[in-house]
Every structure is written in structure tokens, then in C-alpha cells.
C-alpha positions in Angstrom: 167.8 248.7 -121.3 168.9 247.9 -124.7 170.1 249.8 -127.7 167.3 250.4 -130.1 167.0 249.3 -133.7 165.1 250.7 -136.5 162.8 248.3 -138.3 163.5 247.3 -141.9 159.9 247.7 -142.7 157.4 250.3 -141.8 154.2 248.9 -140.2 151.0 250.7 -141.4 149.1 252.6 -138.8 146.3 250.6 -137.2 142.7 251.4 -138.2 140.4 252.0 -135.4 136.7 252.6 -134.5 136.2 254.6 -131.3 133.2 254.5 -129.0 133.1 256.9 -126.1 131.3 255.4 -123.1 128.8 255.7 -121.6 127.0 257.4 -124.4 127.5 254.5 -126.9 127.8 256.9 -129.7 130.2 255.4 -132.2 132.9 257.7 -133.7 134.4 256.3 -136.9 138.0 257.3 -137.4 140.2 256.7 -140.5 143.5 254.8 -140.0 145.5 256.9 -137.6 148.4 256.8 -135.3 146.7 258.2 -132.2 143.3 259.2 -130.8 142.4 261.3 -127.8 139.6 260.5 -125.3 138.6 263.3 -123.0 137.2 262.3 -119.6 135.7 263.8 -116.5 135.4 261.8 -113.2 133.5 263.0 -110.1 134.9 262.9 -106.6 133.3 259.6 -105.7 135.6 256.6 -105.8 135.0 253.8 -108.3 133.7 255.9 -111.1 135.1 255.0 -114.5 135.1 256.1 -118.1 135.8 253.7 -121.0 137.2 254.2 -124.5 136.6 251.3 -126.9 138.5 250.7 -130.1 139.3 248.0 -132.6 142.8 246.9 -133.7 143.2 245.7 -137.3 147.0 245.4 -137.5 149.5 243.8 -135.1 151.7 246.2 -133.2 152.1 248.2 -130.0 149.0 249.5 -128.2 150.0 252.3 -125.9 147.8 254.7 -123.8 148.7 257.4 -121.4 147.3 260.2 -119.3 149.4 263.3 -118.7 149.0 265.0 -115.3 145.3 265.9 -114.9 143.3 268.7 -113.3 140.2 268.9 -111.1 137.0 268.6 -113.1 135.5 271.5 -111.0 138.4 273.9 -111.5 138.7 275.1 -108.0 138.0 271.9 -106.1 140.5 269.2 -105.1 141.7 266.9 -107.9 142.0 263.2 -107.6 145.3 262.2 -106.2 145.4 258.8 -108.0 143.9 257.4 -111.2 144.0 253.9 -112.7 144.5 253.2 -116.4 143.7 249.8 -117.7 143.7 248.0 -121.1 141.2 245.2 -121.6 140.3 242.9 -124.5 136.9 241.3 -125.4 138.4 237.8 -124.9 138.9 238.0 -121.2 137.3 239.5 -118.1 140.5 240.9 -116.4 142.7 243.6 -117.9 145.7 242.8 -120.0 147.6 245.5 -118.1 146.8 248.2 -115.7 148.6 250.9 -113.6 147.8 253.3 -110.8 149.6 256.6 -110.7 149.7 259.8 -108.7 148.7 263.2 -109.9 152.0 264.6 -108.6 154.1 262.4 -111.0 155.5 264.4 -113.8 155.8 261.3 -116.0 152.6 260.4 -117.8 150.6 257.4 -116.5 151.3 254.8 -119.2 150.1 251.3 -120.2 151.7 249.4 -123.1 150.8 246.0 -124.7 152.1 244.1 -127.7 149.3 243.0 -130.0 150.5 240.1 -132.0 148.7 238.7 -135.1 146.9 236.1 -133.0 145.7 238.8 -130.7 144.3 240.8 -133.6 142.4 237.8 -134.8 141.1 236.7 -131.4 140.1 240.0 -129.8 137.1 241.7 -131.4 137.4 244.9 -129.4 139.7 246.6 -127.0 138.9 249.0 -124.2 140.9 251.7 -122.2 139.3 252.5 -118.8 140.1 255.4 -116.6 139.1 254.9 -113.0 139.2 256.9 -109.8 141.0 255.1 -107.0 139.6 256.9 -104.0 137.2 259.7 -103.1 139.8 262.4 -102.6 139.0 264.6 -105.6 137.7 264.8 -109.1 139.6 264.5 -112.4 139.6 266.0 -115.9 142.0 265.0 -118.6 142.7 263.2 -121.8 143.7 259.6 -122.5 145.8 259.3 -125.7 145.9 255.9 -127.4 148.9 255.5 -129.8 149.6 253.1 -132.6 153.1 254.0 -133.6 153.6 254.1 -137.4 156.8 252.1 -137.0 157.4 249.0 -134.9 158.9 249.4 -131.5 159.4 247.4 -128.3 156.3 246.8 -126.1 155.4 245.9 -122.6 158.6 247.0 -120.9 159.3 245.5 -117.4 162.1 246.1 -114.9 163.3 244.2 -111.8 166.2 245.0 -109.5 168.7 242.7 -107.7 171.7 243.2 -105.4 174.7 240.9 -105.2 177.0 242.0 -102.3 177.7 245.6 -103.3 176.7 245.3 -106.9 173.3 246.5 -107.9 171.7 245.8 -111.3 168.4 246.4 -113.2 167.1 243.6 -115.4 164.9 244.9 -118.2 162.7 242.8 -120.5 160.3 243.6 -123.4 158.5 242.1 -126.4 159.0 243.0 -130.0 156.1 242.1 -132.4 157.8 242.4 -135.8 159.4 239.4 -137.5 162.0 241.4 -139.4 164.7 243.4 -137.7 167.5 245.6 -139.1 169.2 247.5 -136.4 169.6 247.5 -132.6 167.8 248.2 -129.4 168.8 251.2 -127.4 168.4 251.3 -123.6 168.3 254.7 -122.0 168.2 255.8 -118.3 167.2 259.0 -116.6 168.2 260.1 -113.1 166.1 263.3 -113.0 162.6 262.1 -113.7 162.8 262.2 -117.5 164.3 265.6 -117.9 167.4 264.1 -119.5 168.2 260.6 -120.8 171.6 258.8 -121.2 172.2 255.7 -123.3 173.4 252.8 -121.1 173.3 249.7 -123.3 172.9 248.6 -126.9 171.7 245.2 -128.0 171.4 243.6 -131.5 170.0 240.1 -131.6 168.2 237.9 -134.1 164.5 238.6 -134.0 161.6 236.1 -134.2 157.9 236.6 -133.7 157.0 236.9 -130.0 160.6 237.2 -128.9 161.2 238.3 -125.4 164.4 240.4 -125.0 166.3 240.7 -121.8 169.0 243.2 -120.9 170.8 244.1 -117.7 172.1 247.5 -116.6 174.9 246.5 -114.1 176.7 248.4 -111.3 173.9 251.0 -110.8 174.3 253.4 -108.0 171.6 253.8 -105.4 168.8 256.1 -106.4 165.6 256.5 -108.3 165.7 256.1 -112.1 163.5 255.8 -115.2 164.3 253.4 -118.0 163.1 253.2 -121.6 163.9 251.3 -124.8 163.6 252.2 -128.5 164.7 250.9 -131.9 167.4 252.6 -134.0 168.8 251.9 -137.5 171.8 249.6 -137.9 173.9 252.1 -139.8 174.9 254.0 -136.6 173.2 257.3 -137.5 170.8 257.2 -134.6 172.4 258.0 -131.3 169.4 258.3 -129.0 165.7 257.6 -128.7 163.1 259.8 -130.3 159.5 260.5 -129.1 158.0 258.5 -132.0 159.5 255.1 -131.2 160.2 254.9 -127.5 158.5 252.7 -124.9 156.7 254.2 -121.9 159.3 254.7 -119.1 159.4 252.4 -116.1 160.5 253.6 -112.7 163.1 251.8 -110.7 164.3 252.5 -107.1 167.7 251.1 -106.2 168.5 251.0 -102.5 
């Protein structure tokens, strides 16, 4: 991944209006950087809970579920959940992910909401869904609107040329002003510790897709993440407030 940069300007937190389905009771919230949605899902597969909100400012939409419990306390908990982000302008989700309850890393989705998205989409929805009938689930979905700009929608692909293995990373950045660099970090122990592997400082334009490669990677399982850091060299690593959701990569 790339070395992060800190933005020259601070983006105001997005205003939101939350509706907890299926009660349809609207919960008005002042401009905030995050909101929590508590959910309980029965054992039967296909059950879903939805959390609706409105985005008023461009930026990163991120939602995550930390490892969950059984809704019954003593019964089996769901071994897999699906988290999906949808917009009112289309029938299919913008992004979705299915994850295991045994994964120590939170179940993340991330999306870059550009100015055109904010004007086009009248409402957004986060949905938590049971994948199979192997247990119930109780937990919290947190939707974050970081107070400063950051990379969004991180993706990773792997390739092998003879004995050389590499990981190609790509992400979007929604701000049109940039003063700093991107920082790419890698973890070989499931997120317990992170090491900077690349830095990148490039001109930024709206809807720019950044691409960076981590070359000569040994075989193994890794997590990657990207953040922004200031251009004065004072930031040497990512912080919890401006880092992308991690992506998992397996190198054979």
C-alpha cells in the first residue's frame, strides 16, 4: 500500500438522519463522525436488519461489525454475517462482504461518496444479514464518517512472476486538495502489529484512483491498509482515525 498523506483541508463531518428498521422510527442525529446500530438476528438464515442514513457531504462511508455474540447468550452464534452498503439509486449494493465470527479483524465495508453521489443518492442503507441457519447473532454496526479525508474502497490483488510475488493495491481518494503522502502498511500477525512498506506522493484530482505495488512479498497471510499523513515528515505511521479498513491477502 502507499504512504499516507494528511489533507490540507479538514472536511466537516457528515450530517445524518438515522432510521432503525424495521420499526420505521426516525432518529435524528446532529452532525457526527459515527453512529452505532444495535442488531439482533435469529437463527433462521436470510434474516436482515437495516440501518438507513443520509449523507450530506462527500467523503468516506465506512461501516464495520466487530466480532459478535449469540443473541440468546448460551446458544450457538452465527458463524457468518454479511454486511452491505446500498444507495437509493440502485437495486444492488454498492459493496458487500461476508465474514466469519472467528475473524479477529472487524467485518468492514468502505465506499467513497463523491459530490455526484451525494446529489444523486437520497438515502443510504447498511444491512446486516445472516448467511446460514447455524446460529443467532447480536452486535453493533458502526457507521463512520471520518472528520478528515482519507483513502476509500481499498482493493488488493496478487500476482507471481517466476519466484517474485507482489501485491497490487488500489484505492480512491475523494478530496481535490492534497498536501502530504499516502502510507501503506502491512501486518503479518492479523493486525496485532503494522509495518510501513511503501510511501506514495502523487498529484491529486477528483475521483483519482491510486495504485501501488508491494513487491517481493514472502508467502503467507497478510493484512494491508492505507492512510494519509502530513507532508512535513512528522507522521511515521497510520492512526486509528484516518486509516482504511484492512484487506486480507494470501500469498502462496
